[in-house]
Structure formats: C-alpha cells, structure tokens
C-alpha positions as CSV (number, residue, x, y, z in Angstrom):
1,X,-65.6,41.5,-14.5
2,X,-61.7,40.9,-13.6
3,X,-59.4,39.4,-16.1
4,X,-58.0,36.1,-15.0
5,X,-54.6,35.8,-13.3
6,X,-52.6,33.6,-15.7
7,X,-51.1,30.6,-13.7
8,X,-47.6,30.6,-13.2
9,X,-45.4,28.4,-15.6
10,X,-44.8,25.4,-14.4
11,X,-40.8,24.6,-14.2
12,X,-39.9,21.0,-15.2
13,X,-37.5,19.7,-12.8
14,X,-33.8,18.9,-13.7
15,X,-32.6,15.2,-14.7
16,X,-31.2,13.2,-11.7
17,X,-28.1,12.9,-14.0
18,X,-28.0,16.9,-14.4
19,X,-28.2,17.1,-11.0
20,X,-25.5,14.9,-10.1
21,X,-23.2,16.4,-12.9
22,X,-23.5,19.8,-11.3
23,X,-23.0,18.0,-7.9
24,X,-19.6,16.7,-9.1
25,X,-18.6,19.9,-10.1
26,X,-19.4,21.8,-7.3
27,X,-17.7,19.4,-5.0
28,X,-14.5,19.5,-7.1
29,X,-14.8,23.7,-7.3
30,X,-15.5,23.7,-3.4
31,X,-12.6,21.5,-2.6
32,X,-10.2,23.6,-4.6
33,X,-11.3,26.9,-2.5
34,X,-10.6,25.3,0.8
35,X,-6.7,26.0,0.4
36,X,-4.1,27.3,-2.0
37,X,-2.2,24.1,-1.4
38,X,-5.1,21.8,-2.6
39,X,-5.4,23.6,-5.5
40,X,-2.0,23.6,-6.3
41,X,-1.9,19.8,-5.7
42,X,-5.0,19.4,-7.8
43,X,-3.9,21.5,-10.8
44,X,-0.3,19.9,-10.8
45,X,-2.2,16.4,-10.8
46,X,-4.1,17.3,-14.3
47,X,-1.3,18.7,-15.6
48,X,0.9,15.4,-15.0
49,X,-2.2,13.1,-16.0
50,X,-2.2,15.2,-19.1
51,X,1.4,15.0,-20.0
52,X,1.8,11.3,-19.4
53,X,-1.4,10.6,-21.3
54,X,0.4,12.7,-24.2
55,X,3.3,10.6,-23.9
56,X,1.6,7.3,-23.6
57,X,-0.7,8.6,-27.1
58,X,2.6,9.5,-28.8
59,X,4.1,5.9,-27.6
60,X,1.2,4.2,-29.3
61,X,1.0,6.2,-32.3
62,X,4.9,5.1,-32.7
63,X,4.1,1.7,-32.2
64,X,1.5,1.6,-35.0
65,X,2.4,-1.2,-37.1
66,X,4.8,-2.8,-34.8
67,X,4.3,-6.6,-34.1
68,X,4.1,-6.2,-30.4
69,X,1.8,-3.6,-30.4
70,X,-1.1,-5.8,-29.8
71,X,0.2,-7.2,-26.6
72,X,1.3,-3.8,-24.9
73,X,-1.9,-1.9,-25.7
74,X,-4.0,-5.4,-24.2
75,X,-1.9,-5.6,-21.2
76,X,-2.0,-1.7,-20.3
77,X,-5.8,-2.0,-20.9
78,X,-5.9,-4.6,-18.5
79,X,-3.5,-3.0,-16.1
80,X,-5.6,0.4,-16.2
81,X,-8.7,-2.0,-15.3
82,X,-6.7,-3.4,-12.2
83,X,-5.9,0.3,-10.9
84,X,-9.7,1.4,-11.3
85,X,-10.6,-1.4,-9.2
86,X,-8.4,-1.1,-6.3
87,X,-7.6,2.5,-6.2
88,X,-10.5,3.1,-3.8
89,X,-9.3,0.7,-1.3
90,X,-6.3,2.7,-0.9
91,X,-7.0,6.1,-1.6
92,X,-10.7,6.1,0.3
93,X,-10.7,9.8,0.9
94,X,-9.9,10.8,-2.4
95,X,-13.5,11.4,-3.7
96,X,-16.4,12.3,-1.6
97,X,-18.7,10.8,-4.3
98,X,-17.2,7.3,-3.4
99,X,-19.7,7.0,-0.4
100,X,-23.1,6.3,-1.6
101,X,-24.6,5.9,2.0
102,X,-24.9,9.6,2.3
103,X,-27.8,9.7,-0.2
104,X,-29.5,7.2,1.9
105,X,-32.4,9.7,3.1
106,X,-33.2,11.0,-0.5
107,X,-36.1,9.4,-2.4
108,X,-34.2,7.9,-4.8
109,X,-34.6,4.9,-7.3
110,X,-31.9,2.7,-7.5
111,X,-31.7,2.6,-11.5
112,X,-31.8,6.5,-12.3
113,X,-29.1,6.9,-9.3
114,X,-26.8,4.4,-10.8
115,X,-27.3,6.2,-14.4
116,X,-26.5,9.4,-12.9
117,X,-23.7,8.3,-10.8
118,X,-22.0,6.6,-13.8
119,X,-22.0,10.1,-15.6
120,X,-21.0,12.2,-12.9
121,X,-18.2,9.7,-12.4
122,X,-17.1,10.6,-15.8
123,X,-16.0,13.9,-14.9
124,X,-12.5,14.0,-13.7
125,X,-8.8,13.5,-14.6
126,X,-9.1,10.0,-14.2
127,X,-11.6,9.3,-16.8
128,X,-10.0,11.8,-19.1
129,X,-6.6,9.9,-18.8
130,X,-8.3,6.4,-19.5
131,X,-10.0,8.0,-22.4
132,X,-6.5,9.0,-23.6
133,X,-5.1,5.8,-23.2
134,X,-8.1,3.9,-25.0
135,X,-7.7,6.4,-27.7
136,X,-4.2,5.9,-28.0
137,X,-4.6,1.8,-27.7
138,X,-7.3,1.8,-30.5
139,X,-4.9,4.0,-32.7
140,X,-1.8,1.5,-32.4
141,X,-4.3,-1.4,-33.6
142,X,-6.8,-0.1,-35.9
143,X,-6.4,-1.0,-39.3
144,X,-9.0,-0.6,-42.4
145,X,-12.8,0.1,-41.9
146,X,-13.7,-2.8,-39.6
147,X,-10.9,-1.8,-37.4
148,X,-12.0,1.5,-37.2
149,X,-15.7,0.7,-36.4
150,X,-14.7,-1.6,-34.0
151,X,-12.5,1.2,-32.3
152,X,-15.3,3.8,-32.1
153,X,-17.4,1.2,-30.1
154,X,-14.3,-0.1,-28.0
155,X,-13.1,3.3,-26.6
156,X,-16.1,4.0,-24.7
157,X,-16.7,0.6,-23.6
158,X,-13.1,0.7,-21.9
159,X,-14.0,3.9,-20.4
160,X,-17.4,2.7,-19.1
161,X,-16.2,-0.1,-17.7
162,X,-13.5,1.0,-16.1
163,X,-15.4,3.6,-14.1
164,X,-18.3,1.0,-13.5
165,X,-15.6,-1.5,-11.8
166,X,-14.4,1.2,-9.7
167,X,-17.7,2.3,-8.6
168,X,-19.4,-1.2,-8.0
169,X,-16.0,-2.4,-5.9
170,X,-16.5,0.9,-4.1
171,X,-20.3,0.6,-3.4
172,X,-19.7,-3.2,-2.3
173,X,-16.8,-2.3,0.3
174,X,-18.3,1.2,1.1
175,X,-17.9,-0.2,5.0
176,X,-14.5,-1.0,4.5
177,X,-13.4,2.2,3.2
178,X,-14.8,3.8,5.9
179,X,-13.9,1.5,8.8
180,X,-10.0,1.4,10.4
181,X,-9.3,-1.4,8.1
182,X,-10.1,1.3,5.1
183,X,-7.5,3.6,6.7
184,X,-5.1,0.8,7.3
185,X,-5.1,0.1,3.4
186,X,-4.8,3.8,2.9
187,X,-1.5,4.0,5.2
188,X,-0.3,0.6,2.9
189,X,-0.8,2.2,-0.4
190,X,3.0,3.6,-0.2
191,X,4.0,-0.1,0.1
192,X,2.0,-1.3,-2.8
193,X,3.6,1.4,-4.9
194,X,6.8,0.3,-3.7
195,X,6.4,-3.4,-4.5
196,X,4.8,-2.5,-7.8
197,X,8.0,-0.7,-8.8
198,X,10.0,-3.6,-7.7
199,X,7.5,-6.0,-9.7
200,X,8.0,-3.9,-12.6
201,X,11.6,-3.6,-12.6
202,X,12.0,-7.4,-12.2
203,X,9.8,-8.0,-15.1
204,X,11.5,-5.4,-17.3
205,X,15.0,-7.4,-16.8
206,X,13.1,-10.7,-17.4
207,X,11.9,-9.2,-20.5
208,X,15.2,-8.4,-21.6
209,X,16.6,-11.6,-21.1
210,X,13.4,-13.4,-22.5
211,X,13.7,-12.3,-26.1
212,X,12.1,-8.7,-25.9
213,X,8.0,-8.1,-26.0
214,X,7.7,-11.2,-27.8
215,X,7.3,-13.1,-24.2
216,X,4.4,-10.9,-23.5
217,X,2.1,-12.8,-25.8
218,X,0.9,-15.6,-23.9
219,X,0.0,-12.9,-20.9
220,X,-1.8,-10.7,-23.7
221,X,-3.8,-13.7,-25.1
222,X,-5.2,-14.4,-21.6
223,X,-6.0,-10.8,-20.7
224,X,-7.3,-10.3,-24.3
225,X,-10.5,-12.2,-22.9
226,X,-10.7,-9.9,-19.7
227,X,-13.0,-7.0,-19.8
228,X,-12.2,-4.1,-20.8
229,X,-9.0,-5.5,-22.4
230,X,-11.2,-7.6,-24.8
231,X,-12.7,-4.6,-26.1
232,X,-9.1,-3.8,-27.3
233,X,-8.4,-6.9,-28.2
234,X,-11.6,-6.4,-30.3
235,X,-9.9,-3.7,-32.5
236,X,-6.9,-5.9,-33.2
237,X,-9.1,-9.1,-34.4
238,X,-11.4,-7.0,-36.8
239,X,-8.3,-5.3,-38.3
240,X,-6.9,-9.0,-38.8
241,X,-10.4,-9.9,-40.6
242,X,-11.7,-12.1,-37.8
243,X,-14.8,-10.5,-37.3
244,X,-16.7,-13.5,-35.5
245,X,-13.6,-13.2,-32.7
246,X,-14.1,-9.4,-32.8
247,X,-17.8,-9.5,-32.0
248,X,-17.2,-12.0,-29.2
249,X,-14.8,-9.6,-27.4
250,X,-17.0,-6.9,-27.9
251,X,-20.1,-8.6,-26.5
252,X,-18.1,-10.0,-23.4
253,X,-17.2,-6.7,-22.8
254,X,-20.9,-5.2,-23.1
255,X,-22.1,-8.4,-20.8
256,X,-19.4,-7.6,-18.2
257,X,-20.5,-3.8,-18.2
258,X,-24.1,-4.8,-17.7
259,X,-22.9,-7.3,-15.0
260,X,-21.1,-4.3,-13.3
261,X,-23.8,-2.3,-13.3
262,X,-26.2,-4.9,-11.8
263,X,-23.8,-5.4,-9.3
264,X,-23.5,-1.5,-8.4
265,X,-27.4,-1.6,-8.3
266,X,-27.9,-4.4,-6.2
267,X,-25.1,-3.0,-3.8
268,X,-26.6,0.4,-3.5
269,X,-30.1,-1.4,-2.8
270,X,-28.3,-3.2,-0.1
271,X,-26.2,-0.4,1.0
272,X,-29.3,2.2,1.3
273,X,-32.1,-0.6,3.3
274,X,-29.8,-2.5,5.5
275,X,-28.9,-0.8,8.8
276,X,-25.2,-0.1,9.6
277,X,-25.0,-3.2,12.0
278,X,-21.1,-2.7,12.9
279,X,-22.1,-2.2,16.6
280,X,-24.5,-4.8,17.1
281,X,-21.8,-7.7,17.6
282,X,-19.9,-5.5,20.1
283,X,-23.1,-5.0,21.9
284,X,-24.4,-8.6,21.8
285,X,-21.1,-9.5,23.3
286,X,-20.8,-6.6,26.0
287,X,-22.3,-9.1,28.8
288,X,-18.7,-10.9,28.5
289,X,-18.1,-14.7,28.4
290,X,-16.0,-14.7,31.8
291,X,-12.8,-15.4,29.6
292,X,-9.7,-13.8,30.8
293,X,-8.8,-10.9,28.7
294,X,-5.5,-12.0,27.6
295,X,-6.9,-15.0,26.0
296,X,-3.9,-17.6,24.6
297,X,-1.7,-14.9,23.7
298,X,-1.3,-14.1,27.5
299,X,-0.7,-17.8,28.5
300,X,1.9,-18.3,25.7
301,X,3.9,-15.2,26.8
302,X,6.1,-15.1,30.0
303,X,4.8,-13.5,33.1
304,X,5.0,-10.4,34.9
305,X,6.0,-7.1,33.3
306,X,7.6,-8.8,30.3
307,X,4.8,-10.6,29.2
308,X,2.4,-7.7,29.5
309,X,4.9,-5.4,27.7
310,X,5.3,-7.9,24.8
311,X,1.1,-8.5,24.6
312,X,0.7,-4.7,24.5
313,X,3.6,-4.5,21.6
314,X,1.8,-7.2,19.9
315,X,-1.7,-5.8,20.0
316,X,-0.2,-2.3,18.9
317,X,1.3,-4.3,15.5
318,X,-2.3,-5.9,15.0
319,X,-4.8,-3.2,15.5
320,X,-2.6,0.4,15.2
321,X,-2.5,1.3,11.5
322,X,0.7,3.4,11.7
323,X,2.6,0.4,13.5
324,X,0.9,-2.2,11.3
325,X,2.0,-0.3,7.9
326,X,5.6,0.1,9.3
327,X,5.7,-3.7,10.1
328,X,4.4,-4.5,6.9
329,X,6.4,-2.4,4.8
330,X,9.6,-3.4,6.7
331,X,8.6,-7.6,6.4
332,X,7.9,-7.0,2.6
333,X,10.6,-5.0,1.3
334,X,13.0,-7.1,3.5
335,X,11.9,-10.0,1.7
336,X,11.5,-8.5,-1.9
337,X,15.0,-6.5,-2.5
338,X,17.2,-9.7,-1.1
339,X,14.9,-12.2,-3.1
340,X,14.6,-9.9,-6.3
341,X,18.4,-9.5,-6.4
342,X,19.3,-13.0,-5.9
343,X,16.5,-13.9,-8.9
344,X,18.2,-11.4,-11.1
345,X,21.6,-12.9,-10.3
346,X,22.7,-9.7,-9.1
347,X,23.4,-9.8,-5.8
348,X,24.8,-12.4,-3.2
349,X,23.7,-13.7,0.1
350,X,24.9,-11.0,2.0
351,X,21.6,-9.0,0.7
352,X,19.9,-10.7,3.4
353,X,21.5,-8.4,5.8
354,X,19.0,-5.8,4.4
355,X,16.2,-7.6,5.7
356,X,17.6,-7.3,9.4
357,X,18.4,-3.3,8.8
358,X,14.7,-2.7,8.0
359,X,13.5,-4.9,10.7
360,X,15.9,-3.3,13.2
361,X,14.7,0.3,12.6
362,X,11.3,-0.9,14.2
363,X,13.1,-0.5,17.6
364,X,13.6,3.4,16.7
365,X,11.5,5.7,18.3
366,X,9.4,3.1,20.7
367,X,7.6,5.7,22.6
368,X,6.4,7.2,19.4
369,X,3.7,4.7,19.1
370,X,2.3,5.2,22.3
371,X,1.3,9.0,21.6
372,X,-0.2,10.6,24.6
373,X,-0.9,7.2,26.2
374,X,2.9,7.0,27.1
375,X,1.8,8.8,30.4
376,X,0.6,5.4,31.2
377,X,3.6,3.5,30.7
378,X,5.5,6.4,32.5
379,X,3.6,5.7,35.5
380,X,5.1,2.2,35.7
381,X,8.7,3.5,35.7
382,X,10.4,4.6,38.7
383,X,13.6,3.6,38.4
384,X,16.4,2.3,35.5
385,X,15.5,-1.2,36.4
386,X,11.8,-0.7,35.6
387,X,13.2,1.2,32.3
388,X,15.2,-2.0,31.7
389,X,12.5,-4.1,31.9
390,X,10.2,-1.9,29.6
391,X,12.7,-1.8,26.7
392,X,13.9,-5.1,27.0
393,X,10.6,-6.7,26.6
394,X,9.9,-4.4,23.6
395,X,13.3,-5.9,21.7
396,X,12.0,-9.2,22.9
397,X,8.8,-8.6,20.9
398,X,10.8,-7.5,17.8
399,X,13.2,-10.7,18.3
400,X,10.1,-12.6,18.5
401,X,9.3,-11.9,14.8
402,X,12.4,-10.7,13.4
403,X,14.8,-13.6,14.4
404,X,12.8,-16.4,12.4
405,X,12.2,-14.0,9.5
406,X,16.0,-13.2,9.0
407,X,16.8,-16.8,9.2
408,X,13.7,-17.4,6.5
409,X,15.0,-14.6,4.2
410,X,18.7,-15.5,4.3
411,X,18.1,-19.7,3.8
412,X,16.0,-18.2,0.8
413,X,18.3,-15.8,-0.8
414,X,21.1,-18.6,-0.2
415,X,18.6,-21.0,-1.9
416,X,17.9,-19.0,-5.1
417,X,21.2,-17.7,-5.3
418,X,23.0,-21.4,-4.9
419,X,25.1,-19.8,-2.4
420,X,24.4,-22.5,0.4
421,X,28.2,-22.5,1.6
422,X,27.7,-18.9,2.5
423,X,24.7,-19.4,4.7
424,X,26.3,-19.5,8.0
425,X,28.3,-16.4,7.8
426,X,25.6,-14.5,6.2
427,X,23.4,-15.2,9.1
428,X,26.4,-14.0,11.7
429,X,26.5,-10.8,9.9
430,X,22.5,-10.6,9.6
431,X,22.6,-11.5,13.5
432,X,24.8,-8.9,14.4
433,X,23.6,-6.4,12.6
434,X,20.3,-7.0,14.1
435,X,21.4,-6.9,17.4
436,X,23.2,-3.6,16.9
437,X,20.1,-1.8,15.4
438,X,18.0,-3.0,18.6
439,X,20.6,-1.5,20.9
440,X,20.9,1.6,18.9
441,X,17.4,1.9,18.6
442,X,16.8,1.4,22.3
443,X,19.0,4.3,23.0
444,X,17.4,6.5,20.0
445,X,14.0,5.9,21.8
446,X,15.2,7.5,24.9
447,X,17.3,10.1,23.4
448,X,15.5,11.5,20.2
449,X,11.7,10.6,20.7
450,X,9.0,12.2,18.3
451,X,5.7,11.9,17.9
452,X,3.7,9.8,15.2
453,X,0.4,11.7,14.1
454,X,-2.5,9.6,14.3
455,X,-5.0,11.8,12.0
456,X,-3.0,11.5,8.8
457,X,-2.4,8.6,6.8
458,X,0.7,9.9,5.4
459,X,2.3,12.0,7.9
460,X,4.7,9.6,10.3
461,X,6.4,12.7,11.8
462,X,4.7,16.0,13.8
463,X,5.6,19.4,12.6
464,X,8.9,20.7,13.9
465,X,10.2,17.3,14.5
466,X,11.5,16.3,11.5
467,X,15.1,16.9,12.6
468,X,14.6,14.5,15.2
469,X,13.4,11.5,13.2
470,X,16.5,12.1,10.9
471,X,19.0,12.0,13.6
472,X,17.2,8.8,15.5
473,X,16.8,6.7,12.3
474,X,19.9,7.6,10.2
475,X,22.1,8.5,12.9
476,X,21.3,5.3,14.3
477,X,21.9,3.3,11.4
478,X,25.3,4.8,10.8
479,X,26.1,4.3,14.3
480,X,24.8,0.4,14.1
481,X,26.9,-0.1,10.6
482,X,30.2,0.9,12.9
483,X,29.5,-1.0,15.7
484,X,29.0,-4.0,13.4
485,X,32.4,-3.3,11.6
486,X,34.3,-5.9,13.5
487,X,32.1,-8.8,12.3
488,X,32.0,-7.5,8.5
489,X,35.6,-6.8,8.6
490,X,36.1,-10.3,9.6
491,X,33.4,-11.4,6.9
492,X,35.4,-9.5,4.2
493,X,38.9,-10.4,5.5
494,X,38.0,-14.5,5.2
495,X,36.5,-14.0,1.7
496,X,39.7,-12.0,0.3
497,X,41.7,-14.3,1.7
498,X,39.8,-17.5,0.4
499,X,39.5,-19.0,4.0
500,X,36.1,-20.2,3.4
501,X,36.5,-23.3,5.7
502,X,36.6,-20.7,8.6
503,X,33.6,-18.6,7.6
504,X,31.1,-20.6,9.7
505,X,32.9,-19.0,12.8
506,X,31.1,-16.2,12.0
507,X,27.6,-17.5,13.0
508,X,28.3,-17.9,16.6
509,X,30.5,-14.8,16.5
510,X,27.9,-12.8,15.3
511,X,25.1,-14.0,17.2
512,X,27.3,-13.4,20.4
513,X,28.3,-9.9,19.5
514,X,24.8,-9.2,18.4
515,X,23.5,-10.1,21.6
516,X,26.0,-8.1,23.4
517,X,25.5,-5.1,21.4
518,X,21.8,-5.4,22.1
519,X,22.5,-5.8,25.9
520,X,24.6,-2.7,26.0
521,X,22.2,-0.8,24.4
522,X,19.7,-1.5,26.9
523,X,21.7,-0.8,29.6
524,X,22.8,2.6,28.4
525,X,19.2,3.5,27.3
526,X,17.8,2.5,30.9
527,X,18.8,5.0,32.8
528,X,18.4,7.9,30.5
529,X,14.5,6.6,29.7
530,X,13.8,6.8,33.4
531,X,15.5,10.2,33.8
532,X,14.0,11.8,30.7
533,X,10.0,10.7,31.2
534,X,9.0,14.0,31.0
535,X,10.8,15.2,28.1
536,X,9.6,11.7,26.5
537,X,6.2,12.0,27.1
538,X,6.1,16.0,25.9
539,X,7.5,14.8,22.7
540,X,5.5,12.0,21.7
541,X,2.2,13.8,22.7
542,X,2.7,16.7,20.2
543,X,0.8,14.8,17.2
C-alpha cells in the first residue's frame, strides 16, 4: 500500500483590516512612483506637517499652567475637526480611498468594511498631525492622576472622531465629490483659504483690543460641548476635580463616534445598493416640454446679438467652474477687504475701489474662457462692428453685476466707517476705475489672449503663456490706474484743500469719465479683434 499523501495546509485568509491597510500603503507607494515631482511634494508635505506639529506641541507645553490654555486647546480641537469635515469637499482628488463606490462589486459586509476603512484611514500624515495636536492639547491641560487617565482616553477619541467625521461626510457626499459641482468646490479651495486668512487676521486684531485671550472663553465654553473638542474639555474638567462633568464630556464624544460610524455605515449601504441616477432626470426630460431654450433669462435681456452674448456670458458664470471661481473670488474679496479694513478702523471709504479693481479684472482675457470653442464666436465676426457688438455685450454683462455690487460695497464701507459725506466722491472714483478696467480689459483681450486649462483645478494659464497673463493683468491694471489719474488727482486735491463741499462733483464726473474710457477701450479693441481672430483662436486653444 502506498502512503497517504498529506493534505496541503489550509491557509487562513488575511483579515479585511490588514488587507485594507496594505492597500492604503500600496496606493501611497505607487502614487509616489508616478513622478519625482509628486514624491517631492509628498515628502515636503510630511516634513512641513511634522515641523508644524512639533511647533504646536511645543506651544502647548509652554502653555501648560496658563489660565487660557483650556480655551486655546478646546478651540483648536474644534477647528481641527471642522477642517477634517470640509477638506474632502475642497480636495476630492487628494486621497483615492475617499470614494468607496469603487468597492461596489466586492462581496463585503458593511460593518467589517467600516472597521477596515477606519483603521486604514489612520495611515497618513493627516492622522499623525492630528495625533500630535491632540497629545499637545492633553499635555497642556492634564494635571493629577485623574487628568492623565482621562487624557489617555481623550487623545485616541479625538483622532478617531476626526477621521470618522471625514470619512462619513465624504461617503455621504461621494456623488458630489465626483461631479462637476465637486470640481467647482475644488477650484474654490483657494478662495476659502484667502477668506480664512482674512478672518484669522480680523479675529486676532479684535482679540488684541478685547483684552487678550480671555475673550475666547465664551466660545470655548460652547465648543467644549461639541465632539471631539468635548474630549479635550473632559481633560480640563478632570484636572479641576469635576469628575462627573469630565465623564459626561467623554461619554458625549463616545456617543458622537458611534453616531458617525453608524452614519458612515448607512451611507455605504445606500451607496452600494442604490443605482446611480444622475442621468435619469436628463433622460426623462429629453422628450422636451416645448419650452423655449432661453427661458426667463432670454426674455429679460435685450434682443439681437447683445442679448445672445449676454445670456451666453451669464451661463458661463453659472456653469463653467473656472469662470465661476473667478467671479466668486472677485466678489468675496472685493467685499471683505474694504469691509474688514473699515471694521478695524484702519481704512477709508476709498477702500471700496478695491472691489472695482477686482471686478474689472474679469474683463481681461474674455476670449480665454471660451477655449477652443471660440471658433464659433469667430464665425460670427466679420467686421469691426461685429467685434464691437461682441465686446460691448460682454462688458454689459459685467456691468449688470459689477455696478450694483460696487454701489453696495461702497455704501457698506461708508456705513461701517461712518464716512457718509465721502460716499459720492468714493462712488465717482470707483466708477471711473471700473470703466477704465473694462475698457483696458477689452483691449487686452484682443492683444494678449491666453488659454485657461480646463483639466486642472489649480492651473489658470497654459504652459508657455505665463508672460502673456502677466502682461495682460498687471500691465492692464497699471494702464487703468494711469487713465484714472485725473479723477484720483481731483479727489486728492479737493480733500487736501478741504473743499468738501465740492466733492460731490466727482460722482457725475467719475461716472462720465468711466463711461468714456469704456467706450474708447471698446472702440480701440474692436478692429484689433476683427483682424486677429486666427491668432486669438490659436492662443486660447492651447489648454
């Protein structure tokens, strides 16, 4: 008899969690292998995160024993959680694991999947930075054995709640992250940072006037009951001997973590069992209702070429991500810079001219937003009169929004600063600057067109055309400032000579002068546009 062949050993399958952790590491490793530039950026981001985290940790160590350490630690924990929640909306392509719809075809149960994704999400520089900040906040507040024990529980809770909040929010909005609206949000991320910097600057100045960090205590008292900042507040409560309050704040954080994991699981179940119906509405409406394509907007605008071009431009503002981002940036910054300066008492009503400058720059490179589709516009232009009508309609579209916005910002700045007597002359200077920017922008669009890449959320100029963009924007701004010199000089002269009773003359003078500059710019740009149609098409088609 032959000896029985031994059965092969049965290999135990790896746990789902370990598989996902290795998958996350593989994604990071393969992403770094794509290009040396990406590797350099990733390594640089890690170094910056470690250095900044070390500085935050050192700051918390130095704050230990300070009376305001609890307010700073609690508010920073709340800001950290807010950043984790909204960051996926503004950087949707930053992490390939944010989109769980890629796992739809795999036979995975929701609960093990959530556990595996949660553990895998702890791999990366973001969770490491969050851990450093949480440890620093706990070190600043922990006193006594009770404070140390609570801090040991609070630190991992802060990290887990931040990660779970980010993943749950991303899973609930995954359709948005992979849609055109998600790309719009990515384009607007720079605007959010700019507004945030202005808000931090304003808040710091307000704190310096309100008596220092003590003004943060009311806000910290509220944020201290919002997870995961409640876990950091629990460390302070335990250190003060209020064990019941510390237990309640820790329990609130644990409950919030459970609720986030449940929300995340429900979102995954819905995502993996519900068909994508993004095109159902379009298909059902394809039969058409017989309504005119222009709708109410087309009926409100003037007829002929002017109304058609204005409607097209307005639809660009609403639908095109780059155009929408440019408009939103100009409107927001044009409002907050004058208003913040007025609120701080450091500026005059003439700061409202900043809004005119920001909005006037939207006239520059008008044909670049058309990209290669400019050939359809070029087909309708055969004479300088056609080019004039095209540019005039685009300028009227900008005036439709910029004129009332300029009046609103100037009036608001005058109201906040209390300089009502300077409102007429400030409006006159703002209108003159707006007209000059639009006129020069029309001429710049004809002479210095450049392409705006549509496949990148962060590149606004095609490679090799950076010089054209600099000449168009900054050269145009300098030229517009020179053209406005008579009105600006008149305003300075009347203020220096204390002729306040004559300042109102600048309102009609600036309005007429701005209209003249706009008309002159359009007249100069029209024949050049008609002659340079092939060159303009070639320039705006490179992206």
